[in-house]
C-alpha positions in Angstrom: -22.4 33.5 -12.3 -22.5 34.9 -15.6 -26.2 34.4 -16.8 -28.5 35.6 -19.9 -29.5 39.2 -19.6 -33.0 38.7 -18.7 -34.9 40.5 -15.9 -38.1 39.4 -14.4 -40.6 42.0 -13.3 -40.4 43.1 -9.8 -43.8 44.7 -10.0 -46.3 42.2 -8.0 -49.1 44.4 -6.8 -51.0 41.0 -5.7 -47.8 39.9 -3.7 -48.7 36.4 -5.0 -45.6 34.8 -4.2 -44.9 36.1 -0.7 -48.7 35.0 0.3 -47.9 31.5 -1.1 -44.5 30.9 0.3 -45.9 31.9 3.7 -48.8 29.5 3.4 -46.4 26.7 2.1 -43.7 27.4 4.9 -46.9 27.3 7.6 -47.8 23.6 6.2 -44.4 22.4 6.9 -44.2 24.1 10.2 -47.5 22.9 11.6 -47.0 19.4 10.4 -43.4 19.4 11.7 -41.9 18.0 8.8 -38.7 18.7 6.7 -39.0 20.0 3.1 -36.4 17.1 2.1 -37.0 13.7 1.2 -38.0 10.9 4.1 -38.5 7.1 4.4 -40.7 7.1 1.4 -38.0 8.4 -0.9 -35.1 6.1 0.8 -37.5 2.9 0.0 -38.2 4.3 -3.6 -34.3 4.8 -4.1 -33.9 1.1 -3.4 -36.6 0.2 -5.9 -35.4 2.2 -8.6 -31.8 1.3 -8.3 -32.9 -2.3 -8.2 -35.0 -1.8 -11.5 -31.7 -0.2 -13.2 -28.7 -2.5 -11.7 -30.4 -5.9 -10.9 -31.0 -6.8 -14.4 -27.6 -5.8 -15.4 -26.1 -8.6 -13.0 -28.8 -11.2 -14.1 -27.7 -10.8 -17.7 -23.9 -11.0 -16.8 -24.0 -14.1 -14.5 -27.2 -16.1 -15.6 -27.5 -18.1 -18.7 -30.7 -16.9 -20.0 -32.0 -16.5 -23.5 -31.4 -13.7 -25.7 -34.8 -12.6 -25.3 -34.7 -12.5 -21.8 -31.8 -10.3 -21.9 -33.5 -8.1 -24.2 -36.6 -7.5 -22.0 -34.1 -6.9 -19.0 -32.7 -4.1 -21.0 -35.9 -2.5 -21.3 -36.6 -3.0 -17.5 -33.0 -1.4 -17.0 -34.2 1.5 -19.1 -37.1 2.2 -17.2 -34.9 2.0 -13.9 -32.8 4.2 -15.3 -35.3 6.8 -15.9 -36.6 6.1 -12.4 -33.3 6.8 -10.8 -33.0 10.0 -12.7 -36.4 11.2 -12.0 -36.5 10.3 -8.2 -32.9 10.1 -6.9 -30.5 11.9 -9.2 -33.1 14.9 -9.5 -33.7 15.5 -5.8 -30.1 15.1 -5.2 -28.8 17.9 -7.6 -31.6 20.1 -6.4 -30.4 19.7 -2.9 -33.6 18.3 -1.6 -32.9 14.6 -1.2 -31.6 15.1 2.4 -30.8 17.8 4.7 -27.1 16.5 4.6 -25.2 17.9 1.6 -23.1 15.1 1.2 -26.0 12.6 0.9 -27.3 15.2 -1.9 -24.1 15.1 -3.5 -23.8 11.4 -3.4 -27.4 11.1 -4.9 -26.8 13.6 -7.3 -23.6 11.9 -8.6 -25.7 8.9 -9.6 -26.0 10.8 -12.8 -22.5 9.5 -13.7 -24.0 6.0 -14.3 -26.8 7.4 -16.3 -24.6 8.9 -18.8 -24.7 12.4 -17.7 -22.7 14.8 -15.8 -23.4 16.9 -12.5 -22.0 20.2 -13.7 -23.6 20.4 -17.0 -27.0 19.2 -15.6 -27.2 21.8 -12.9 -26.3 24.3 -15.5 -29.1 23.5 -18.0 -31.7 22.4 -15.5 -31.0 24.3 -12.3 -30.1 27.5 -13.8 -31.3 27.8 -17.4 -34.4 25.8 -17.3 -35.8 26.8 -14.0 -34.8 30.6 -14.3 -35.6 31.1 -17.9 -38.3 28.7 -18.3 -39.9 28.3 -22.0 -37.8 31.6 -22.9 -36.5 30.9 -26.5 -32.9 31.2 -26.5 -32.4 31.0 -22.7 -34.1 27.6 -21.8 -32.0 24.9 -23.7 -35.0 22.2 -23.2 -36.6 24.2 -26.0 -33.4 23.6 -28.2 -33.7 20.6 -30.5 -31.6 22.0 -33.2 -33.1 22.3 -36.4 -35.0 18.7 -36.4 -38.1 19.8 -34.1 -39.8 23.1 -33.6 -40.8 23.4 -30.0 -41.4 27.0 -29.9 -43.1 29.7 -32.2 -40.2 31.5 -31.9 -38.0 29.0 -33.8 -37.5 29.1 -37.6 -40.0 27.1 -39.6 -38.7 24.6 -41.9 -40.7 22.5 -44.3 -40.2 19.2 -42.7 -41.4 20.3 -39.6 -44.9 19.5 -41.2 -44.1 16.0 -40.2 -42.6 16.6 -36.8 -46.0 15.3 -34.7 -45.1 11.8 -36.5 -41.1 11.5 -36.4 -40.4 13.4 -32.9 -41.4 10.5 -30.8 -38.9 8.3 -32.6 -36.1 10.9 -31.8 -37.2 11.5 -28.2 -35.7 8.2 -27.4 -32.1 9.3 -28.2 -32.1 11.8 -25.3 -29.8 10.0 -23.0 -28.0 8.3 -25.8 -26.8 11.7 -26.7 -25.8 12.6 -23.2 -23.6 9.3 -23.5 -22.1 10.2 -26.9 -21.9 14.0 -27.4 -23.9 16.3 -25.4 -21.8 16.4 -22.2 -18.7 17.6 -24.4 -20.4 20.1 -26.0 -22.2 21.7 -23.0 -19.0 21.6 -20.9 -17.1 23.5 -23.8 -20.1 26.0 -24.1 -20.8 26.5 -20.1 -17.1 27.0 -19.3 -16.7 29.4 -22.2 -19.7 31.4 -20.8 -18.5 30.9 -17.3 -21.9 29.7 -16.1 -22.0 27.9 -12.8 -24.2 26.7 -10.3 -23.2 27.8 -6.8 -19.2 27.5 -7.4 -17.5 27.7 -10.4 -15.4 24.9 -11.0 -12.0 25.0 -12.8 -11.9 24.0 -16.2 -9.2 21.3 -15.7 -11.3 19.7 -12.7 -14.3 19.8 -15.2 -12.8 18.3 -18.3 -10.9 15.7 -16.0 -13.9 14.6 -14.3 -15.8 14.3 -17.4 -13.2 12.2 -19.2 -12.7 9.9 -16.1 -16.3 9.2 -15.3 -17.0 8.7 -19.3 -14.3 6.1 -19.0 -15.7 4.6 -16.1 -19.3 4.6 -17.8 -17.9 2.8 -21.0 -16.1 0.4 -18.7 -19.5 -0.6 -16.9 -21.9 -0.8 -19.6 -19.8 -1.8 -22.6 -16.3 -3.4 -21.7 -17.3 -5.7 -18.7 -20.1 -7.4 -20.6 -17.9 -8.1 -23.7 -15.1 -9.4 -21.3 -17.5 -11.6 -19.5 -18.1 -13.0 -22.9 -21.4 -11.4 -24.4 -21.1 -11.0 -28.1 -20.4 -7.1 -29.0 -23.3 -6.7 -31.1 -25.6 -7.9 -28.4 -23.9 -5.8 -26.0 -24.3 -2.6 -28.4 -28.1 -3.6 -28.9 -28.5 -3.9 -25.3 -27.0 -0.6 -24.5 -29.1 1.2 -27.2 -32.5 -0.7 -26.1 -31.6 0.6 -22.5 -30.9 4.1 -23.3 -33.8 4.2 -25.8 -36.3 3.1 -23.3 -34.8 5.8 -20.8 -35.0 8.5 -23.6 -38.3 8.0 -24.6 -39.9 7.9 -21.0 -37.8 10.9 -19.8 -38.4 13.0 -23.0 -42.1 12.7 -23.0 -42.4 13.5 -19.2 -40.4 16.7 -19.9 -42.5 17.8 -22.9 -45.8 17.2 -21.3 -44.8 19.8 -18.6 -43.8 22.9 -20.9 -44.6 22.0 -24.6 -48.3 21.7 -24.6 -51.1 23.9 -25.6 -51.8 25.4 -22.3 -48.3 27.0 -22.0 -47.1 30.5 -22.9 -43.7 31.1 -24.3 -43.1 34.7 -23.8 -40.0 36.7 -24.9 -38.5 39.6 -23.0 -39.2 43.1 -24.4 -36.4 45.2 -26.2 -34.9 46.0 -22.5 -34.7 42.4 -21.8 -37.4 42.7 -19.2 -40.3 39.9 -18.6 -43.8 41.0 -18.2 -44.2 38.9 -14.9 -42.2 38.1 -11.8 -40.5 35.0 -11.8 -43.1 33.0 -9.8 -46.0 34.2 -11.9 -44.1 33.4 -15.1 -43.8 29.8 -13.8 -47.4 29.5 -13.7 -47.9 30.8 -17.2 -45.0 28.3 -18.7 -45.8 25.3 -16.6 -48.3 22.5 -16.6 -49.0 19.6 -14.3 -50.8 16.1 -15.6 -52.3 13.0 -14.0 -51.8 14.4 -10.3 -54.4 12.0 -9.0 -52.8 8.9 -10.6 -50.7 7.2 -7.9 -48.5 5.1 -10.1 -47.6 8.3 -12.1 -47.0 10.4 -9.1 -44.8 7.6 -7.9 -42.7 6.6 -10.9 -41.9 10.4 -12.3 -40.7 11.6 -9.0 -43.5 14.2 -9.0 -42.4 15.5 -12.4 -46.2 15.5 -13.2 -46.4 18.2 -10.5 -44.3 20.5 -12.4 -46.1 23.8 -11.3 -45.2 22.8 -7.7 -41.6 21.9 -8.5 -40.9 25.0 -10.5 -42.2 27.5 -7.9 -40.6 25.3 -5.0 -37.3 23.7 -6.6 -36.2 23.6 -3.0 -38.7 21.0 -1.7 -38.5 17.5 -2.3 -40.9 16.1 -4.9 -42.5 13.6 -2.3 -44.4 16.5 -0.6 -45.8 18.1 -3.9 -49.1 16.4 -3.6 -49.9 17.8 -0.2 -48.8 21.4 -1.1 -50.5 21.5 -4.6 -53.9 22.1 -3.0 -52.3 25.2 -1.6 -50.8 26.3 -4.8 -53.9 25.8 -6.7 -56.0 27.7 -4.4 -53.6 30.4 -3.9 -53.3 30.8 -7.7 -57.1 31.0 -8.2 -57.2 33.5 -5.3 -55.1 35.8 -7.3 -56.7 35.2 -10.5 -53.8 33.3 -11.9 -53.5 30.2 -14.1 -53.0 26.9 -12.8 -52.6 24.6 -15.8 -53.0 20.9 -15.4 -54.4 17.8 -17.5 -56.3 15.3 -15.7 -54.5 12.4 -17.4 -51.4 11.6 -19.0 -53.0 10.5 -22.0 -54.7 14.2 -22.5 -51.3 15.8 -21.9 -49.9 13.5 -24.6 -52.6 14.3 -27.1 -52.0 18.1 -26.4 -48.4 17.9 -26.8 -48.7 16.0 -30.1 -51.5 18.3 -31.2 -49.2 21.4 -30.6 -46.2 19.9 -32.5 -48.5 19.5 -35.4 -49.8 23.2 -35.1 -46.3 24.4 -34.8 -45.2 22.5 -37.9 -48.3 23.0 -40.0 -48.7 26.7 -39.5 -45.5 28.5 -41.0 -47.2 31.9 -40.1 -46.5 31.4 -36.4 -42.8 31.9 -37.4 -42.0 34.7 -35.2 -38.0 34.0 -35.4 -35.9 37.0 -36.6 
C-alpha cells in the first residue's frame, strides 16, 4: 500500500497501548465473548433497514398524500444514516461478524447508500484512522475552500460566516457521494495506488463503480418514475432523503474530531509525529453523550470515537463496556480522555470552534 510519508513515534516509555490492549483483551477473554457483533447488532440491522426501505415501498405502492410521502423521505434519510453508522461501518471494518463473507455483504450496503466500498475504505480505514486530524492527510478535514476545519487551512474572508452557513452545507454530504465524490476519489486513489488490504485492478474498480451507480439511479429515481410518481416529486424526495442523512452523518462526524478539545498536530520536517499512533488518537478524538442510550444505539457507537479509533477491530456494541477500561488507563498514564457529557455540549463546541477559526485569520498557519 502506498501511503503518505508520515511516521508516528515509536517512543512510548509508558507503554500505554500495550497495557491498554492487554486489559481489553482480558475483558473479552474473561467474559468469553467475541469482539465482533452479536444478536443485538443483528436486531438493530433489521430495524435500520426497515427505517430505510419500508417507507420506500410504502411510497411506491400506497395511495397516500404528498405530505406523508415527504415525511417518509425524512424517515428514509434517518434510516439511511442508521444503516451507514451501524451496519455498513462495522461491515467495512470487518467487525460485524467473524465471517468475512458476512462483513463483505454488510459492507456492501454502502452501494444503496450512494457510496463505494473501495473509496470508503481508503478514505476512512486508511487515511482517517491512520492520520487522524493531520492536515493534508486526513481527508475528513478537507472541505475545499468553503469551510475551514483546521488552523492549517488557508483563511478566507467568507470563513467569518462559516459557523452560520456550514450546517446548511452539511446536508449535502451523501448527495455529493452520489453525484461526484466517488468518481473523483476513484481517480485519485488509483493514481496514488492506495489500497486497503488488496489493490483492485483499475478496470474492476471503474466497472464496479459504473454498474453500482447505474443500479443506484435505477432504484431511487427510475423505478419511482416508472411506477407513476411525477419526476419533480421523485427528485424532491431523493434530495430530502439525502439531505436528512447528510445532515445527521456530518454533524456526528464533526463532533468527534472538529471541536475545541481536539488537537490537529502536524509532522516535523522529517515527517515524524510527536506521539505514537494510539496516543495520537487520544489527543485528536472526542466522545460525546456516552451515557445517552438512544445516542449510543442510533449512532452505532460513533459517539464513542476514542474507543473506536484505538480499537477499530472491535464492534461498536462493545464500546460502552470497554470505555471504562480506556478511560481509567488513560488517566493512569496521565493522558487525555476527551468527552462531552451531552450531544448539545459537543454541538456548541463544534460551532464555537468554527466561529473561532473563521474570525481569527491570525490562526492561519497554512503555508
